[in-house]
N, C-alpha and C positions, 0 to 999 in steps of 0.2 A: 471930354468926349463930345463929338458932334452928333446932334440929334436931327434927323431928317425932318423937315417941316413942309413937306408937300401938302397941297390943299386937300382938305377932307370934305366929304359930301355934306350937303345941307341936311340937318336932321329932320326937318318937317316932312319932306316926301317919304322918308324912311318910316316915320310914324304912321303916315297915311297908308303906306303899303302894308305895314304890320297889321293895322286894324282891318284892312281889306282882306288880308289873308286869313285872319282870325274869323271874320265873317259875322260875328255877333249873334250866332244862333244858339250858342251854349256858353257855359262859364269859361273863363279864361284861365289858363295855366301858365305860370312863370317859373322857370328853373333858376334857383339861387345856388351859387357855388362859392361865394366869397362874402362881401359885406351885406348882401341881402339876407344872409343867414342870421347875422347878429344885429343888423340895423335895418329892419324891414321897411318901416315908414309908410306902410299902407295896410288897409284892412283886408283880411282874407278869411275865407270860410274854413279852410283846413290847410295843413302843410305837412304832408307825409315825406319821409325820406325817399330819395330817388337816385337812380344811376343812369347816366348817359353813356352809351358806347360810341366810340369813334372820336371822342374829344377829351381833353384833359385840362385841368386848371394849371395856369402858369403865371408867375409874377414877371411878365415880360411885355408889359404895355406901358408906354410913356403916359404920364398924367401931368397936364399943364394947367389944370384948374383945381381938381378935387384934392390931389395929394402932392402937388408941385406947382410951379409957375413956368411960364415960357423961358425965363432965364435960368431956372433951376428945376428941371422936370423931375417929378417923382415917378413912382411906379404903382400900378394897380394890376389886378388879375384880369386875364382874358382867358377864354377857352380856345386852345389851339387844337388843330386836328391831330388825331392819333390817341390811342389809349382809351381810358375811360375815366369818368368823373363822378364821385358821389357828392350829393348835396340834398337840397329840398325842392319840392315843387309846391307852389302856392296856388290854391284855387281861389280865384276872384269871381264873385258873383257877376253875372252878365250885365246887370244894370249899372254896376260900378266900374266896369272894365274900361270904358273910354276915358273917364276922368283919371283913373289910376294909371293907365298907360301914359297919359299926358304928364302926370307927375313923375313917373318913372323915366320918361324921356328927358325931363329937365335935369334929373339927377345923373343918369347913366350916359346920356347922349348929347351933352352940351356942344361937343365938337364932332359928333357923329363918327367917332373913332371905331365903335364896334360894328360888326355885321350882325344885325338881329336875324335870328334863324329859328325856325320851328323844328324842334327835335323830338324824337320819340324818347320818352323817359320811363324807365321801369320802376314801378312802385310796388309796395306789398299787395295792393289791390289790383294790379295790372298795369298796362301801358297807357300813358297819357301823352298827348302832343303839347309841348310847352314851348313858350318863347324863351330863347337863351341868347345871351350876348356873347358872340364869338369874335375871334380876332383872326384876320388873315395874316399869314407870314409876309405877305407883300404890302401890308399896310405901313404907312409912314409912322404909325404909332407902335409897331412891333419893334422891340429892342434888339432882337437877335440874342446871341449869347453874350452876356456881360461877364467881365472878370470879377473875382471876389472883392477886390479893392473898390470897384465901382459900386457894388451893392453896399459896401461899408459906407462909402461917401454919401450915397443917396439916403441911406438910413439915418445918417448923421445930419444931413443938410436940407433935404427936400420937405417942404411944407406947403399945403394948399388950403383951400377954403374949408375943408373938413378935417384938417390936421396933417400930421406927418405920415410919410410912407411907412415908417417903422411902427407907429401906432396901428395903422391899418393892417399891416402884415401880422402883427402880434394879435390883434383882435380877431382876425380871420382864423389864425391858428387855434386860439382858445375856443372860438365858436365851433370849429370843426371837431375839436377834441371833446367838447360837451356832447356832440352827436356820436361819439365813438369812431370818428374818422381821423386816422393818423396820416397826415400829409408829410411824408419823409422829405420831399424836396423843399417844402416850406420850412420844416424844422432845421434843415441844413443851412438855408439862407439866413434864418434868424440867428444861427450860431455865429454868423459873420459879424453881427452887431455887437458882440461882447468884446 
């Protein structure tokens, strides 16, 4: 399968823009919908469950570093427009936010494949505005619809700096399940790996 490799934007200006939009006047909220749930890697003050409307979690993003390589791309989750998505929001204290954002950028944005976006998130205590990593269907990192045999091949072969695509997908499924979130689409994809 041919993977488009059009140039992606430079991540540094996107970080600068995200920090500017946040403004630094209050604590920072970050929406986690996949690996941030089970491998947070940063300090936070609280993490209530949350739902975002107008976006959904989808294993439709090429990963050429974290879960694959340029020669054998893996997959990671992105948030695509449409539907809704349950996850967590992490509240980061204002003083720590710039440092944590820089760390998060190294992890999530090495190739600037995501579109960082501030989205309204519904929590048990009310609405918060949180940073979320979304994916445009026009992005060269968007896979489009892949056949079942391609998911099987990727689950079998793709490995990056953080491990395999299959490990990532399974850990996300288990992390969501522990929160009482059943992602039927992900369960169906994982069934392809057997």
